[in-house]
C-alpha positions in Angstrom: -93.9 -16.1 -137.7 -91.3 -13.7 -136.8 -88.0 -14.3 -137.7 -86.1 -15.9 -135.0 -82.8 -14.1 -133.9 -80.6 -16.8 -131.2 -77.6 -14.5 -129.6 -75.9 -17.0 -127.8 -73.2 -15.7 -125.4 -71.8 -15.0 -122.6 -71.8 -11.8 -119.8 -71.7 -9.1 -122.5 -74.6 -11.0 -124.5 -76.1 -11.4 -120.7 -75.7 -7.8 -120.4 -73.2 -7.3 -116.8 -72.3 -4.0 -116.0 -69.1 -3.9 -114.2 -69.6 0.0 -113.6 -72.9 0.7 -111.9 -72.2 4.4 -112.5 -72.6 3.7 -116.7 -75.8 1.7 -115.8 -79.7 3.3 -115.8 -80.8 1.5 -113.1 -77.1 1.2 -111.6 -77.2 -2.2 -111.2 -75.2 -5.6 -112.3 -77.0 -5.9 -115.6 -78.1 -3.1 -118.4 -81.7 -2.7 -118.3 -83.8 -3.5 -121.5 -83.2 -0.3 -123.2 -79.6 -0.6 -123.2 -78.4 -4.3 -123.8 -77.0 -4.9 -127.5 -79.9 -7.9 -127.7 -82.9 -5.4 -127.1 -81.2 -2.3 -128.8 -81.5 -4.8 -131.6 -85.2 -5.8 -131.2 -86.4 -2.3 -130.9 -84.6 -1.5 -134.1 -85.5 -4.3 -136.4 -88.9 -4.0 -135.1 -92.3 -6.1 -136.1 -91.1 -9.3 -138.0 -88.4 -9.8 -135.7 -87.9 -12.1 -132.6 -84.6 -11.2 -130.8 -83.7 -14.1 -128.5 -81.4 -13.3 -125.4 -79.2 -16.7 -124.1 -76.5 -15.3 -122.0 -74.7 -16.2 -119.1 -71.9 -15.2 -117.3 -68.4 -17.5 -118.0 -70.1 -19.4 -120.5 -66.8 -21.0 -122.8 -67.3 -22.3 -126.3 -66.3 -26.4 -125.4 -64.7 -25.9 -121.9 -65.9 -27.2 -118.7 -64.9 -25.1 -115.9 -63.4 -26.6 -112.9 -65.2 -23.8 -110.5 -68.4 -23.5 -112.0 -71.0 -25.9 -113.4 -73.3 -25.7 -116.6 -71.0 -23.2 -118.4 -70.0 -25.1 -122.0 -72.1 -23.9 -124.8 -71.0 -26.7 -126.5 -73.5 -29.0 -124.1 -76.1 -26.2 -124.3 -75.9 -25.8 -127.7 -78.5 -28.9 -128.8 -81.3 -28.0 -126.0 -81.0 -24.2 -126.6 -81.8 -24.3 -130.5 -84.3 -27.2 -130.2 -86.4 -24.7 -127.8 -86.2 -22.5 -129.9 -87.1 -23.4 -133.2 -87.3 -23.1 -135.9 -84.3 -20.6 -135.8 -83.8 -18.6 -139.1 -80.7 -16.6 -137.7 -78.1 -18.0 -134.7 -75.3 -15.1 -133.0 -72.6 -16.7 -131.4 -70.4 -14.3 -129.7 -68.0 -16.0 -127.0 -64.3 -16.4 -126.4 -63.7 -13.9 -123.8 -64.0 -16.3 -120.8 -62.0 -19.4 -123.3 -59.0 -17.1 -122.4 -58.7 -18.1 -118.6 -55.2 -19.5 -117.7 -57.2 -22.4 -115.9 -58.5 -23.6 -119.6 -54.8 -24.0 -121.1 -55.9 -22.9 -124.2 -54.1 -21.0 -126.8 -56.3 -18.5 -129.4 -55.8 -21.0 -132.3 -57.7 -23.5 -129.8 -60.4 -21.1 -128.9 -61.4 -20.9 -132.5 -61.3 -24.7 -133.0 -63.8 -24.8 -129.9 -65.9 -22.8 -131.8 -65.4 -24.1 -135.0 -67.1 -27.4 -133.3 -70.0 -25.1 -131.2 -70.7 -23.6 -134.9 -70.1 -27.9 -136.2 -72.9 -28.7 -133.7 -75.2 -26.3 -134.4 -74.9 -26.9 -138.4 -75.9 -31.0 -137.6 -79.2 -29.5 -135.2 -82.3 -30.4 -136.8 -83.9 -26.9 -135.9 -83.8 -24.6 -139.3 -87.1 -25.3 -140.5 -85.9 -27.0 -143.4 -83.7 -23.8 -144.3 -79.9 -23.9 -144.5 -78.2 -23.3 -141.4 -77.6 -19.5 -140.9 -74.7 -18.8 -138.7 -72.9 -15.6 -137.7 -69.8 -15.4 -135.5 -68.8 -12.6 -133.4 -65.5 -12.1 -132.4 -65.4 -10.2 -129.1 -63.5 -7.0 -128.3 -59.9 -7.6 -127.2 -59.5 -7.6 -123.2 -58.0 -4.5 -122.2 -54.5 -4.6 -120.8 -55.6 -2.9 -117.6 -57.5 -6.1 -116.9 -54.1 -7.1 -115.5 -54.3 -4.5 -112.8 -58.0 -4.9 -111.7 -60.1 -6.9 -109.5 -60.1 -9.7 -111.6 -56.7 -10.1 -112.7 -56.0 -12.7 -110.4 -58.7 -15.0 -111.9 -58.5 -14.3 -115.4 -54.8 -14.9 -115.5 -51.7 -13.0 -117.4 -52.0 -14.6 -120.6 -55.6 -13.5 -121.4 -55.2 -10.2 -122.9 -52.8 -11.6 -125.7 -54.6 -14.2 -126.3 -57.9 -11.9 -127.3 -56.1 -10.2 -129.2 -55.8 -12.8 -131.6 -59.3 -14.3 -131.5 -60.7 -12.4 -134.8 -58.0 -13.5 -136.7 -58.1 -17.3 -135.7 -62.4 -17.1 -135.8 -61.9 -15.5 -139.3 -59.9 -18.5 -140.5 -62.8 -20.8 -139.2 -65.3 -19.1 -140.2 -64.1 -18.8 -143.9 -63.5 -22.6 -143.8 -66.6 -23.5 -142.3 -68.7 -21.2 -144.5 -70.3 -19.2 -141.9 -70.3 -15.6 -141.6 -67.9 -13.8 -139.4 -68.0 -10.1 -137.5 -65.1 -8.5 -135.7 -66.7 -6.6 -132.8 -63.1 -5.5 -132.2 -64.0 -3.2 -135.5 -67.0 -1.6 -134.3 -66.3 0.5 -131.6 -67.9 -1.7 -129.1 -65.5 -0.4 -126.2 -64.8 -2.5 -122.9 -65.6 -0.5 -119.6 -62.8 0.8 -117.4 -63.3 -1.0 -114.4 -62.1 -4.6 -115.3 -61.5 -4.0 -119.1 -63.4 -7.2 -120.6 -67.4 -6.0 -120.4 -68.8 -3.6 -122.9 -70.0 -0.8 -122.0 -73.7 1.4 -122.9 -72.0 3.1 -125.9 -70.3 -0.4 -126.8 -73.7 -1.9 -126.2 -75.2 0.8 -128.7 -72.2 0.4 -131.1 -72.5 -3.6 -131.7 -76.7 -3.2 -131.9 -76.2 -0.7 -134.5 -73.9 -2.7 -136.7 -76.5 -5.8 -136.5 -79.1 -3.7 -136.8 -77.7 -3.2 -141.0 -76.1 -6.7 -141.2 -79.3 -8.9 -139.6 -81.5 -8.0 -142.7 -79.1 -8.7 -145.4 -78.7 -12.2 -144.2 -82.1 -13.3 -143.1 -84.3 -13.6 -145.9 
């Protein structure tokens, strides 16, 4: 059986494209030749199955009062069980958690991530192996978001909170004994439209980094 690499995330895992000029199909989603998950699959090749579980607006553990079904903590169990056995779980979440309506500091968002990791660890989906989890801190939201079309729905504190996520995520990952990666240090750039979604180049950079890392941590 192929090694199952499950990628749990938000719109940046789903492949949302805020700039149609940056997407080959001119739509709102990068295609199978552009998304980091699909690029990772191509780079890893035979022996691996990269599973996309991206949903726009998803949070680590917060219920959104405006949209249903976005709380990853509620979804993680059926998600893991439906794709078992899992050889590696990659989680990249946190951007949506910075929204004003959740009233969560960067430290609290990191605790939410820790809750999600603990639930994944305790889920019987690992095929008799030890849980294998990689947490990715998304790149910080750009300051241009404050004057972008999404400024009112995101809120003014998002940029500062997102800049601190990598620090607090790293602390929680060290405590939990899971792997950590800071996408903000990989050249995973955000677009100049809403300043919070990966460009085509950003998707490629993330896929390239993971293509080197994944074989090292999946036995």
